[in-house]
N, C-alpha and C positions, 0 to 999 in steps of 0.2 A: 642160840639160846633163845627164847620167849619171852618176851617184853612183860616187864611186871605189872602193868597197867593193860588190861585187856579191852575196857570200854574206857573214853573218855567224854566227857560231857561238856561243850562249850556256850556259855549263856551267849547273846548276840547283841544287841546293843552295847555300844563300851566295851567290848571284849572282842567279837571279830572282827566289828564294825562302827564305825563314827558316824558322824555325822553327815560323813557324806554318803552313806551307806554301802561302802565297796569294801571290801577284804582286799587287804597288804598280799603282794605275789610272796613275801616270805612266807606268809602266816598260808597263803596255800600251798606254797612249795612242803613246809614242814607239814603238812595237815596228809598229804597226798605220801608222802615217805611213811608215815604211820601206819596209814591204811596198808601200805604195799608191807608194811611187816606185820600184818595178822590184826591190827590193833582196832576194835569197831569204833566209831566218832559220829558223835551226834551232835545236833545244838539243841538246847533247853532254854527256851524264852517264855516272856510273856505273850509274845506277838502270837498270832492266829495260823494256821497253817498255810494259809495260799503264800505270805510272805515270807515266810520260812521253807517250804520247798522250793522257790528258788533260789535261796542260797544252798542248800544241800543238792541239788543237782548241781550249781557251779563249783562246789566242792566232789560231788561224785561219793557224796556220804554210799555208807556200807549199813548205816543202822536206822530202825526206823527215828523219827526226830519228836521231840518233846516239846509240844505249844502250850498257848493259856495258860501260864504257870504250873505244868502239871498237868491240868483236866486232863488235855488232849495228847495222846500218844499216837502216832497216824506213819503208816509205813507207807511214804511215798512212790515207793518203787511199783506197789501193787495197787496202791491209790484204798488201801484199806484202814478205816478206824480201827484201832485194836481196844483201846481205853477212852471212856470218855464219861465228865461228869461235867454237869451243867448247872447254874440258878433254879434254885425251884422259881417255876413261872409265878406263884402265888405271891411274891415277894417281889415282883419287877413294879407293882403298881406304888409298894411303900417308896421304894429308890424313886420312884419318878415324883412323888408328893415331897421327899425330903430334898430332891434336886431343886424341886421350885422354891420352897420352902428357904433352902440358904442360899441360892443361887449358884450352885456346881454347874459346872460344864461337861454336861453329863454324855456318854456315847457309850453305844452297846458294839462288840465287837462280835462279827461272825465270823466262818469257814474264809470267806474270801473277798470280806468287806465290811465297813466301819460304817455307823449309823451315827448321825450326830443331827440335832433338831436343827429346825430350819433357823430361830436367830439363837444364836450364842455368843459367848467371850473368848473360845479355842485360841488361844496364841497361834499366830503364823508359825513359831518357832515349834509346836508342835505337829501343825500339818505338814510340815516338811519334811517331820521325821517317816511319814506316809508315801509309798508310792504313788505318782498320778493315776489319779480315777480308782484308787480303791476306797475314799471313803466318798459319801454322799449325804446331802443335808435332805431331812424327811418333815414331814407335816406331823406325822405320827407317829413319835420314836420308838413305843411298845408294837403298837399295830403294822408298823413297816415289817417286824421281825419276823424272818419267815420259818422261825426252829426258836426254841429256847436258847439263850446265850450261855456261854461258859462263864462269862464274868462283866463288869462294868466297870468301865473310868473318868475316874473325874481328873480332870485337867486343870492344874493351875497356873493364873496368870502369872505367876512369881513363884519361887520356889521358900521365899520367905512366909509363905500363905499355906505350909504341907501341917503347922504345928496344930493350926485351926481346925481345918481340913479334917484329918483325922483324927482329934477333937469331936467334931461335930458325927462324923461318920461311926466311929466306935459308941456314941452315944445310940445311935440311931439303930444302930443293929446289934451291939452288942455282942450275944452268942450267937446270934443267926446267922452271920457269915464272917469269911476271913477277910480284915483289909489289911491290905501292906502296901507300902509306898514303894515304886521301880523304877522310877526315874525322878530328876529332878523335879519335873514337870507331871507326876503321874500319880496317884493311889487310884489302887485298884478292889473293890468288890469278887472274894471269889467263894465258891461253895465250902461252907467250911470242911477241915482236914486236907484240902487242896494247897499244894505247894512243892516248889523245885526236887527237895528231898525225895518225897514220898514218889512223884514223877518218876527220880531217878530210879527209885530201889525198884517200883514195877519194871521197869526196862531192864534193869540187870537182871531181876530173878526172870524176866520172859526170854534173856538171850543166854540162862546159867552161868552167869558172871557170880564169884564171890563179892562183897564189900569189899575186900580187902583189894582187889585188883580195879576199882571202880577210881579213877581221878575224875576232879569236877573246877571248873576253872570258872570264876564270876567277878563281879564286882560292887554287889547294891545289894540292900538291903533283904530281897527279895530270895538272893543266892545266898545266902547263911543257911537256910537247910540243906541243901544239896550239898554247900561247901564243910557242914561239918556231918552229915551223912557220908560221904565218899571215903575211901580208906586214903585217898590222899587228897586234900582239900586245898584251894589255891586261889590268891584273891590276887585281882592287877593291881599294879603300883598306885593308882589312882581309884583305889576302891573306897567306898564309904569306911566310916569306925567303923561299924558291926560288921561286915565284911572280913574286916583287915584283922577283928578283935580271933575269931575262929579258924583262919587261915593256917594251914600248917606250913605254906611256903607262899611268897609275896612277888609275883610276878615283875618284869618293868612295865611298865604301862601302855596304854594304847598306842599311843604315837611309837614305841618303841619295840612293837610287834612283841608284847610281852605274851601273846599265846604261843609264837613259835619260838620261845626261851624254853617256857615250859615244857614244850615236844624234845626240845632240845635236851633240857635239862635230865628229864625220868623217862624219856622213849627213845629217842636218838640216839644221845648220849653223845653227842658232838659237842657242849661246852664244857 
């Protein structure tokens, strides 16, 4: 009997990996068992392709990955970009001016690196979430970009700063960008219309899989669009109130291998 869900998308941070940046053996085993049953497994994340590809290869995934909050769909096996949406270059000076005015900790993330200004107050907790050698400080943040970025990031010094910074970002960009909190220490600016739900829908159509046979698992506000769109939307047990509110099922938290439990419950049928 074929599985009920043929495409499953997992958020990366705090869903597949925690602050130690590793995937538990139980989760790895469950994913391999699902793939063996003919299920497509993808990662859907705010991170860019180089970091995400490391995990996709570790898990030997069989589907393209969805990066930059849905703005990039990348087939890491053939090194080919299938879908790509970027910030309009004309808005970058406005981003820089707003960051200077409000004192935001600004960065741009490229395909394989993140650029930070020469001097900033990015908290070490945020930098620890990035692999060694992935981020670099530059004198000219926009001038150092080799291509138009898919998004920009504002890093908070404390989660308590989120309401203020969200208000500032919405005031500045209004309808010109999509502003979304993605982590207790991060708010991101994206092209209008870019979100994980739209990215997952694109990949499902590409793979000819109906919406009803798509499952999505996440934990944060930026996961809400994909949890809502999927035929089965799952929130991790530690998820944000917004993610929990739209989920069809609540998995155990990260520490208790919620991803493996979701696969056991709905694909592997071992629980």
